[in-house]
C-alpha positions in Angstrom: 51.9 141.7 73.4 54.6 141.2 76.1 54.2 139.2 79.3 56.3 140.4 82.2 56.7 138.3 85.4 58.5 139.8 88.3 59.2 138.0 91.6 56.2 135.7 91.1 55.4 133.2 93.9 52.4 131.2 94.7 52.0 129.0 97.7 49.2 126.9 99.3 50.0 126.8 103.0 53.4 125.0 103.2 53.2 123.9 99.6 55.0 126.1 97.0 53.4 126.1 93.6 55.8 128.5 91.9 58.8 130.1 93.5 60.2 133.6 92.7 59.9 133.5 88.9 61.1 136.4 86.8 61.0 136.4 83.0 59.7 138.3 80.0 58.0 136.7 77.0 57.3 138.5 73.7 55.3 137.7 70.6 55.9 134.3 69.0 55.6 130.8 70.4 57.2 129.9 73.7 57.2 126.4 75.3 56.9 125.7 79.0 58.5 122.4 79.5 58.5 120.3 82.6 57.4 117.0 84.1 54.0 116.5 85.6 53.8 118.4 88.9 56.5 120.9 87.9 54.2 123.9 88.4 53.3 124.6 84.8 49.5 124.5 85.3 49.7 126.7 88.4 51.9 129.2 86.4 49.4 129.3 83.5 46.5 129.9 85.9 48.4 132.8 87.4 49.2 134.2 83.9 45.6 134.0 82.9 44.3 135.8 86.0 42.6 132.7 87.5 44.9 132.7 90.6 46.1 135.6 92.7 49.9 135.7 93.3 51.1 135.2 96.8 53.9 137.6 96.0 55.2 139.5 92.9 53.2 140.4 89.9 52.3 139.7 86.2 51.6 142.3 83.5 50.2 141.8 80.0 51.0 144.6 77.6 52.0 146.8 80.6 48.6 146.1 82.4 48.3 144.0 85.6 46.6 140.7 85.0 45.0 140.0 88.4 41.5 141.3 88.8 41.7 143.0 85.4 38.6 141.8 83.6 39.1 144.0 80.6 42.2 141.9 79.6 40.2 138.7 79.3 39.2 139.6 75.7 42.8 139.5 74.8 43.4 136.1 76.4 42.6 132.6 75.0 43.0 129.6 77.3 42.9 125.9 76.7 43.1 124.0 80.0 44.6 120.6 80.4 41.6 119.1 82.1 38.1 118.8 80.6 35.2 120.7 82.1 32.3 120.5 79.6 28.5 120.7 79.6 28.2 117.3 77.9 24.7 118.0 76.7 25.9 120.8 74.5 27.0 120.3 70.9 30.5 121.5 69.9 29.0 124.4 68.1 26.8 125.4 71.0 29.8 125.2 73.4 32.1 127.5 71.3 29.2 129.9 70.6 28.4 130.1 74.3 32.0 131.0 75.2 32.0 133.7 72.5 28.8 135.2 73.9 30.6 135.4 77.2 33.1 137.7 75.5 30.3 140.1 74.6 29.8 139.1 71.0 26.4 139.3 69.5 24.6 136.1 68.5 25.4 136.5 64.8 29.1 137.3 65.5 29.4 134.5 67.9 28.0 131.9 65.4 30.2 133.2 62.6 33.4 133.1 64.7 32.5 129.7 66.2 32.1 128.2 62.7 35.4 129.6 61.6 37.3 128.2 64.6 35.6 124.8 64.4 36.5 124.6 60.7 40.1 125.5 61.6 40.2 122.5 63.9 38.7 120.2 61.2 35.6 119.6 63.3 32.9 120.7 60.9 31.3 117.3 60.6 31.1 116.9 64.4 29.9 120.4 65.3 26.3 119.3 65.9 27.2 116.2 67.9 26.9 116.4 71.7 30.3 116.8 73.4 29.4 113.8 75.7 29.8 111.6 72.6 33.2 113.1 71.6 36.4 111.1 71.7 39.3 112.4 73.7 41.0 113.9 70.6 37.7 115.6 69.6 37.3 117.1 73.0 40.8 118.4 72.8 40.1 120.0 69.4 36.9 121.7 70.5 38.8 123.1 73.6 41.4 124.6 71.3 38.6 126.0 69.0 37.0 127.9 71.9 40.4 129.3 73.0 41.1 130.8 69.6 37.6 131.7 68.4 37.7 135.3 69.6 41.1 135.8 68.0 43.0 136.7 71.2 46.3 138.5 71.2 47.7 136.1 73.8 47.0 132.3 73.7 47.7 129.8 76.6 47.6 126.1 75.7 48.0 123.5 78.5 49.1 120.1 77.1 47.0 120.8 73.9 48.1 117.6 72.1 47.4 115.2 74.9 45.4 112.3 73.6 44.9 114.0 70.2 44.6 112.0 66.9 47.1 112.7 64.1 44.7 115.0 62.2 44.1 117.0 65.3 47.8 117.3 66.1 48.5 118.6 62.6 45.7 121.2 62.8 46.8 122.4 66.3 50.5 122.6 65.4 49.8 124.5 62.3 47.5 126.9 64.2 50.2 127.5 66.9 52.9 128.2 64.3 50.7 130.5 62.3 49.6 132.4 65.4 53.2 133.0 66.4 54.2 134.0 63.0 51.4 136.5 62.8 52.7 138.3 65.9 50.5 136.9 68.6 52.0 135.7 71.9 51.5 131.9 72.3 52.5 129.9 75.4 52.4 126.1 75.0 52.8 123.9 78.1 53.9 120.3 77.7 56.0 117.5 79.3 57.0 116.1 75.9 60.1 117.7 74.4 59.6 116.5 70.8 56.1 117.9 70.6 57.3 121.4 71.6 60.1 121.1 69.1 57.5 120.9 66.3 56.1 124.3 67.3 59.0 126.5 68.6 62.7 126.6 69.6 62.1 129.0 72.5 61.5 127.3 75.8 61.4 127.7 79.6 62.4 124.6 81.5 60.4 124.4 84.7 60.7 122.1 87.7 59.5 122.4 91.4 58.1 125.8 90.6 61.3 127.3 89.4 62.8 128.1 86.0 65.8 125.8 85.5 66.8 127.0 82.1 65.7 129.5 79.5 66.6 129.8 75.8 66.2 128.1 72.5 65.8 124.3 72.3 69.3 123.8 70.9 70.9 125.5 73.9 68.9 123.3 76.2 69.8 120.1 74.3 73.5 121.0 74.7 73.0 120.6 78.4 72.8 116.9 77.7 76.0 116.9 75.8 77.9 118.1 78.8 77.3 114.7 80.4 77.9 111.1 79.2 75.2 109.9 76.8 73.9 106.4 76.6 73.1 105.0 73.2 71.5 101.6 72.6 72.1 99.8 69.3 70.5 96.6 68.0 72.4 95.0 65.1 74.0 91.8 63.9 77.7 91.1 64.4 77.6 92.7 67.8 81.1 91.4 68.8 82.6 93.3 65.9 80.6 96.5 66.6 81.6 96.3 70.3 85.3 96.0 69.5 85.3 98.8 67.0 83.4 101.2 69.4 85.9 100.5 72.2 88.7 101.9 70.0 87.5 105.5 70.6 88.5 107.5 73.6 85.1 109.2 74.1 83.5 105.7 74.6 83.7 105.1 78.4 81.8 101.8 78.5 80.0 99.2 76.3 77.4 96.7 77.6 76.9 93.7 75.3 73.8 91.5 75.2 74.4 88.8 72.7 71.0 87.1 73.0 69.2 90.4 72.1 71.9 91.5 69.6 72.0 94.7 71.7 74.8 97.1 72.7 74.5 100.0 75.1 77.3 102.5 74.8 78.2 105.4 77.0 79.9 108.3 75.2 81.3 111.6 76.2 81.1 113.0 72.7 77.5 112.3 71.3 77.9 114.4 68.1 81.1 112.7 67.1 79.7 109.3 68.1 76.6 109.7 65.8 78.7 110.9 62.9 81.1 108.0 63.2 78.6 105.2 63.7 77.3 104.9 60.0 80.9 104.5 58.8 81.7 101.7 61.3 78.6 99.9 60.1 79.3 100.2 56.4 83.0 99.4 56.7 82.3 96.2 58.7 79.1 95.1 56.8 77.0 95.4 60.0 73.3 95.7 59.6 71.9 98.1 62.2 68.2 97.5 63.1 67.7 100.4 65.5 69.5 103.2 67.4 68.0 105.1 70.3 69.0 106.9 73.5 67.3 106.6 76.9 69.1 109.9 77.8 67.7 112.1 74.9 64.5 113.0 76.6 63.2 115.7 78.8 63.4 113.6 82.0 67.2 113.1 81.4 67.7 116.9 80.9 65.9 117.5 84.2 67.9 114.9 86.0 71.2 116.5 84.8 70.1 120.0 85.7 68.8 119.1 89.1 72.0 117.2 89.9 
């Protein structure tokens, strides 16, 4: 089911939540990436019909979303913030949401059990939500979002605070849903989390789409700018002198006490291919390699500038 957004804006007085957005999303998994405060949650609330656009429109399968209650059966939504009746058990909570979708008591219980099992929450289904950990609360939220088998699924920071077992269950569920032809939107501020689910992303900041495409195209935006790489190794003097031989290395900062080198290179791919050979040829033991620029915040910094 396609989602079409045309000229979409939402403002609160003088504050702009989203600004003149226009895009189309088809079946499969798409990631909304952006720092906190970028407008992702506002956009999801517009897409799910919780907020009325100030301008423009949204259609789902050709039908307008705002004030169209019949579409709600096709939509599953997992919000970022918790809002539970803590005295309910996980099973009661999921069953109640299914009853709101118009399912009979028997159907609701059957589908609730299936969704709870999918989230590996069977042993906790009769425990009150007030006693759940953060990860368990996240999993039960996802369970209620998928229990009625919606055609379109919206997940706002679904992996936030989740334990490894929960993360694995949710990532598998998202992938499987996308591969089965459902339309899945995952909102996150963590690039590597979205990479585990999809390569199709929209980069959002200050309520606008800064970039759209697959994850590899977005990553290349970093490569158009110098990249910093930090290396911790022994024989730092030799490593420094060897790195300075290459034209793409514009600077090297050496910290002998920490056995650390920070390099700035204009050709990241070539640099990473060359580094293992330098270490082997000079008998240098490398303890760690990481880049403070290979993250979502760095991409946004480059794009905004």
